[in-house]
C-alpha positions in Angstrom: 83.8 127.0 109.5 82.6 123.9 111.4 84.9 123.5 114.4 83.9 120.8 116.9 85.6 120.9 120.3 86.4 117.2 120.2 88.9 117.5 117.3 92.2 115.6 117.8 94.7 117.7 119.8 98.0 116.7 118.3 100.3 118.9 120.3 99.1 117.5 123.6 98.6 113.9 122.5 102.1 113.6 121.0 103.9 116.1 123.2 106.9 113.7 123.8 108.0 113.9 120.2 107.5 112.5 116.7 110.0 109.7 116.9 109.0 106.3 118.2 112.1 104.3 119.0 112.4 101.2 121.2 108.8 101.4 122.4 108.6 105.1 123.4 108.0 108.5 121.9 111.0 110.8 121.8 112.1 114.0 120.2 114.3 114.2 117.1 117.9 115.4 117.3 118.4 117.1 113.9 118.1 120.6 115.4 115.3 121.5 113.0 111.6 121.6 113.6 108.7 121.0 111.3 105.0 121.8 111.4 102.0 119.6 110.5 99.5 121.9 108.9 95.8 121.3 108.7 95.3 121.8 104.9 91.6 122.8 105.5 92.6 126.0 107.3 96.4 126.5 106.9 96.7 126.3 110.7 99.7 124.6 112.3 98.4 121.8 114.5 101.6 120.1 115.5 105.2 121.3 115.7 108.0 118.7 116.3 111.7 118.1 116.1 112.7 116.3 112.9 114.8 113.1 113.0 118.4 113.3 112.0 120.8 110.5 111.0 121.5 109.8 114.7 117.8 109.0 115.3 117.7 106.7 112.3 120.8 104.9 113.7 119.1 104.6 117.1 115.9 103.2 115.5 117.7 100.7 113.4 119.7 99.6 116.5 116.5 99.1 118.4 115.0 97.1 115.5 118.2 95.0 115.2 118.3 94.3 118.9 114.6 93.2 118.9 115.0 91.0 115.8 116.3 87.7 117.2 113.6 87.6 119.9 110.8 88.5 117.6 112.0 86.2 114.7 112.2 83.4 117.3 108.6 83.6 118.3 106.2 81.1 116.8 103.7 82.0 114.1 101.0 81.5 116.7 102.5 83.9 119.1 102.9 86.6 116.4 99.3 85.9 115.3 98.1 86.4 118.9 99.9 89.7 119.2 98.4 91.0 115.9 94.9 90.0 117.0 95.5 92.0 120.1 96.8 94.8 117.9 93.6 94.8 115.9 91.5 95.0 119.0 93.5 98.0 120.3 93.0 99.8 116.9 89.3 99.1 117.1 89.1 100.6 120.6 90.9 103.8 119.4 89.2 104.0 116.0 87.7 107.5 116.5 91.1 108.9 117.6 92.7 107.6 114.5 89.9 109.0 112.3 90.2 112.4 113.9 94.0 112.5 113.6 94.0 111.3 109.9 91.4 113.9 108.9 93.2 116.7 110.7 96.6 116.1 109.1 95.4 115.1 105.6 92.2 117.1 105.1 90.2 113.9 104.4 86.5 114.1 105.1 85.8 112.5 108.4 83.3 110.1 106.7 86.2 108.8 104.6 88.6 108.2 107.5 85.8 106.6 109.6 84.4 104.4 106.8 87.5 103.6 104.8 91.0 104.4 106.2 90.5 103.2 109.8 88.3 100.2 109.2 90.5 99.1 106.3 93.5 99.3 108.6 91.9 97.3 111.3 90.8 94.7 108.8 94.3 94.5 107.4 95.7 93.9 110.9 93.2 91.1 111.5 94.1 89.6 108.1 97.8 89.5 108.9 97.0 88.1 112.3 95.6 85.1 110.5 98.2 85.0 107.7 101.0 84.9 110.2 100.2 81.2 110.8 100.3 80.4 107.1 103.9 81.1 106.0 103.9 78.1 103.7 106.7 76.6 101.6 106.7 73.8 99.1 105.8 70.4 100.5 108.7 68.1 101.4 109.6 65.5 98.9 112.3 63.4 97.3 112.8 65.3 94.1 116.3 63.9 93.3 115.5 60.4 94.5 118.3 60.3 97.0 117.4 63.4 99.0 114.5 64.9 100.9 114.0 68.6 100.1 111.8 71.2 101.8 111.4 74.9 101.8 111.6 77.3 104.8 110.4 80.8 104.8 112.5 82.9 107.1 112.4 86.6 108.1 114.9 88.9 106.3 115.9 91.1 109.3 115.4 94.9 109.8 113.1 96.5 107.2 113.5 100.2 106.5 110.4 101.5 104.8 109.1 104.9 103.6 105.4 105.8 103.4 103.7 108.7 101.5 101.4 111.4 102.8 98.2 110.5 100.9 97.1 107.5 103.1 99.4 107.8 106.1 97.6 105.3 108.3 96.9 102.7 105.7 100.4 102.9 104.2 101.9 102.5 107.7 99.9 99.4 108.0 100.7 98.0 104.6 104.4 98.4 105.4 104.5 97.3 109.0 102.0 94.4 109.1 103.4 91.9 106.6 106.9 92.7 107.8 106.3 91.9 111.4 103.8 89.1 110.7 106.7 87.3 108.9 109.0 87.9 111.9 110.9 91.0 110.8 111.4 94.2 112.7 110.9 97.6 111.1 111.8 101.2 111.0 109.2 103.3 109.1 109.7 106.8 107.9 106.3 108.5 107.3 106.0 111.6 105.3 107.0 114.6 107.4 103.7 116.3 106.5 101.6 113.5 108.0 103.3 111.6 110.9 100.4 111.6 113.4 98.7 108.3 112.7 101.9 106.4 112.1 103.0 107.4 115.6 99.6 106.4 117.0 99.9 103.1 115.1 103.3 102.2 116.6 102.1 103.2 120.1 99.1 100.9 119.7 101.4 98.0 118.7 103.3 98.5 122.0 100.0 98.6 123.9 99.0 95.4 122.3 102.1 93.7 123.7 104.3 93.7 120.6 107.9 94.0 122.0 109.8 97.2 122.1 111.9 97.7 119.0 109.8 95.6 116.7 108.0 98.7 115.3 109.9 102.0 115.2 109.0 105.4 113.5 111.5 108.1 112.4 109.9 111.3 111.2 112.4 113.3 109.1 113.2 114.7 105.7 113.7 112.4 102.8 117.1 113.7 101.9 118.4 113.2 105.4 116.5 110.6 107.3 115.0 108.7 104.4 118.2 108.3 102.4 120.2 107.4 105.5 117.6 104.7 106.4 117.6 103.2 102.9 121.4 103.1 102.8 121.9 101.9 106.3 124.1 98.7 106.3 122.0 97.1 109.0 118.7 97.4 107.0 118.2 94.3 104.9 115.1 95.4 102.9 113.5 98.6 101.8 109.8 99.1 100.9 108.9 102.5 99.4 105.6 104.0 98.2 105.7 107.3 96.4 106.5 108.9 93.1 108.4 107.1 90.4 111.1 109.8 90.4 111.9 109.3 94.1 111.5 105.5 93.7 114.4 105.6 91.2 116.5 107.4 93.8 115.5 104.8 96.5 116.5 102.0 94.1 119.8 103.6 93.4 120.7 103.8 97.1 119.3 100.3 97.9 121.3 98.7 95.1 124.6 99.9 96.6 124.0 97.6 99.6 122.2 94.9 97.7 119.0 95.2 99.7 115.7 93.5 99.0 113.6 96.2 97.3 109.8 96.7 97.1 108.5 99.7 95.2 104.9 100.9 94.8 105.1 104.0 92.6 103.0 106.4 90.5 99.9 105.7 88.6 97.7 107.1 85.8 94.8 104.7 85.9 92.6 104.4 82.7 88.9 104.1 83.0 87.7 102.3 79.8 84.0 102.6 78.9 82.8 100.5 76.1 79.6 101.4 74.2 77.5 98.7 75.8 78.3 99.9 79.4 75.7 100.9 81.9 76.1 104.7 81.4 74.7 105.7 84.8 77.0 103.2 86.6 80.0 104.4 84.6 79.3 108.1 85.3 79.0 107.5 89.1 82.0 105.2 89.0 84.1 107.9 87.2 83.2 110.7 89.7 83.8 108.5 92.8 86.9 106.9 91.3 88.5 110.1 90.3 87.7 112.2 93.4 88.4 109.7 96.2 90.8 111.3 98.7 90.5 114.5 96.6 92.2 112.6 93.7 95.3 112.0 95.7 95.3 108.3 95.1 97.7 106.5 92.8 94.9 104.1 91.7 92.4 107.0 91.1 90.6 107.1 87.8 92.4 109.8 85.9 92.0 109.0 82.2 88.5 108.1 81.0 88.4 106.6 77.5 84.8 106.4 76.3 83.7 104.7 73.1 82.3 107.3 70.6 78.6 106.5 70.9 78.6 107.2 74.6 81.2 110.0 74.7 79.1 113.2 74.6 76.5 111.8 77.1 79.3 110.6 79.4 81.0 114.0 79.4 77.7 115.9 80.0 76.5 113.6 82.9 79.9 113.3 84.5 80.4 117.1 84.5 76.9 117.6 86.1 77.5 115.0 88.8 81.0 116.2 89.5 79.7 119.8 89.9 77.2 118.5 92.6 80.0 117.2 94.9 80.1 119.2 98.1 83.5 120.6 98.9 84.1 121.8 102.5 85.4 121.4 106.0 86.6 117.7 106.5 84.9 117.7 109.9 81.5 118.9 108.7 78.9 116.1 108.3 77.9 117.1 104.8 81.3 117.3 103.2 82.1 115.0 100.3 85.5 116.4 99.3 88.2 118.0 101.4 91.3 120.0 100.5 94.5 118.8 98.9 97.4 118.1 101.2 98.9 121.5 100.9 98.7 124.8 99.1 101.7 123.9 97.0 100.0 120.7 95.8 96.8 122.7 95.1 98.8 125.2 93.0 100.5 122.3 91.2 97.2 120.8 90.3 95.8 124.2 89.2 98.8 124.6 86.9 98.0 121.5 85.0 94.4 122.6 84.4 95.4 126.2 83.5 97.9 124.9 80.9 95.3 122.5 79.5 93.0 125.4 78.7 95.2 126.1 75.7 94.5 122.7 74.1 91.5 121.2 75.8 88.0 122.0 77.2 87.4 122.5 80.9 83.9 121.2 81.3 83.5 121.9 85.0 85.6 123.1 87.9 89.1 124.4 87.2 89.0 126.9 90.0 90.1 127.6 93.5 87.0 128.0 95.8 86.6 131.3 97.5 84.6 132.5 100.6 85.1 130.5 103.7 87.2 127.9 101.9 89.8 130.5 100.7 92.3 129.8 103.4 92.4 126.1 102.8 94.2 124.1 100.0 90.9 123.5 98.2 90.4 122.9 94.4 87.1 122.3 92.7 86.4 118.9 91.2 87.4 119.3 87.5 86.5 117.5 84.3 88.6 118.1 81.2 87.6 116.9 77.7 89.0 116.8 74.2 92.7 116.7 75.1 95.2 114.9 72.9 96.6 111.5 74.0 100.1 112.9 74.1 99.2 116.0 76.1 100.6 116.7 79.6 97.2 116.4 81.3 96.7 112.9 79.9 100.3 111.6 80.4 101.5 113.2 83.7 100.4 112.1 87.2 98.4 115.1 88.5 97.4 113.8 91.9 94.3 115.9 92.4 90.6 116.0 91.7 91.0 116.1 87.9 89.5 113.7 85.4 90.3 113.9 81.7 88.0 112.3 79.1 88.9 111.1 75.6 86.9 109.3 72.9 87.9 106.1 71.1 86.3 104.1 68.3 87.4 100.4 68.2 88.0 98.1 71.1 91.6 97.7 70.0 92.1 101.4 70.1 90.6 101.8 73.5 92.9 99.1 75.0 95.9 100.6 73.2 95.1 104.0 74.6 94.7 102.6 78.1 98.2 101.0 77.9 99.8 104.1 76.4 101.4 105.4 79.6 104.6 104.5 81.5 102.5 103.5 84.5 100.6 100.3 85.2 99.2 100.3 88.7 95.4 100.1 88.2 92.7 100.3 85.6 89.0 99.6 85.1 86.8 98.4 82.2 83.1 99.1 81.9 81.0 96.7 79.8 78.1 94.2 79.9 79.9 91.9 77.6 81.8 89.1 79.3 84.1 88.6 76.3 85.0 92.3 76.2 85.6 92.3 79.9 87.9 89.2 79.7 89.8 90.7 76.9 90.3 94.0 78.7 91.5 92.2 81.9 94.0 90.2 79.8 95.4 92.9 77.7 95.5 96.0 80.0 98.9 96.1 81.6 98.2 96.9 85.2 98.5 95.3 88.6 94.8 95.5 89.3 91.9 95.7 86.7 88.4 96.3 88.0 85.3 95.4 85.9 82.3 97.7 86.3 83.9 99.4 89.4 86.9 101.4 90.3 88.9 101.7 93.6 87.8 98.9 96.0 90.6 97.0 97.6 90.5 94.0 100.0 93.1 92.7 102.4 93.1 89.2 100.9 94.1 90.4 97.4 97.5 91.9 96.3 98.1 95.5 95.4 101.1 96.4 93.2 102.0 97.6 89.7 103.5 96.9 86.3 106.0 99.0 84.4 107.0 102.4 86.0 104.4 101.8 88.8 107.0 99.5 90.5 107.1 95.9 91.6 106.2 93.8 94.6 102.9 93.4 96.3 101.2 94.9 99.4 98.5 93.2 101.4 97.5 89.6 100.8 99.6 86.4 101.4 101.6 87.5 98.3 103.2 90.2 100.5 105.1 87.5 102.4 107.1 86.9 99.2 108.5 90.3 99.7 109.2 90.0 103.4 110.7 86.5 103.7 113.7 84.7 102.5 113.1 81.4 100.8 115.6 78.7 101.9 116.0 75.2 100.4 116.9 72.5 102.9 118.2 69.2 101.5 118.8 66.0 103.4 120.8 63.0 102.0 118.9 59.8 102.5 121.5 57.2 101.3 124.0 57.3 104.3 126.6 56.4 101.6 130.0 58.1 101.9 130.8 58.0 98.2 128.0 59.5 96.2 127.5 58.8 92.6 128.1 62.3 91.5 131.5 62.3 93.2 132.9 60.6 90.2 132.9 64.0 88.4 135.6 65.0 90.9 137.4 61.7 91.8 137.0 60.0 88.5 136.5 56.2 88.6 139.0 55.5 91.3 137.9 53.0 94.0 
């Protein structure tokens, strides 16, 4: 396999440990080690000591100590620090791309062109947004008082990020929190801590004070649950599965924390009979295979109106079969491996069970030859499954697209909504009225028209229903990471107010 000598050397680069507490790398104290595995080869590329509860306590203490000073900085000072942060990330872009591809199996062209630039842009966005923490204008709403609204930081944020987009998810958690004046402890997935650690280190290099950004890399049951339940953590933001999100909510509720959840997805891809078929086919393949399908907004359920159904299945299957699966570091690779062999086997299990009730049009197999040692799975198209079948209803999180027909517009929209999830969706049509109807009636936090997947720093990301609540990115994220305080001044200078009669009666 392609093996360039410049590949990121994790063990050397992060030799001091996989915890970042108070501005420095350190080793975990749980007494247990964990290995980061390159999913393209099965090779262990970084072995580290996991965080225990004592490490979480130390990180929270560092964040708590840093909070008063950081919260007391002006929005302009925080903005300047984040601008410097964006510049440091840009200087180190190739290192981040290499590390992300190594730990996740993402093709290098994806990390270079999407993950890393998106993170830099997000940092630059929050550098500007830090100066625009706006409340309602001051005014005399009661007549006798002047009111205004302050937005204030919450305190220490304890966040948990997933393994599918480690760098971008670290940014989505950290940036709005610190731009608003909070400090943070982030627990990345133990499978993929490398770029979260580099991100925190870059923040320190940019001049963000020690303790503002902390990383603890440990297991969810130990480090994660202790972080969420910690009495000094005022807010929890979690991205991951709906099942784990329910557990996070249960723990957070016990200490009445602010809670932000971005959970699972099963995005519908709704193709009306007037759609540009070529555009829809290309959009379906790209939208379902991005990040090897390990994307909660990925196109997973294509509903195609009956006149286009057979042609869509045929052309999508052919285009999907042409996607080049291979070494993430090889220039020609389109699709890398799944995150682990366990995840590959889970995806394969869904497809194998579907053979009993549906048609596997293309894919549905584990590649052999030089890819045999990696966690690879062929891009897979499944057709003719029932709406209530497992492959249509469950979140597979792999390179699998299932296609179903529909007849009327009403039926198509109803099928699109027929899932517990509501994170993202797309509608494909040339008719503006159909498009407007679909965007109104589909219950999802993001609905694309004639495209699927693009995100932008200025716009919010978050779901409906079992996909959670709250928004990442955009100015809307400040609603998650700030307290809103109403301040009210009396303007009368009168000792006895009119309303006092409700207590004192009409006595002089």
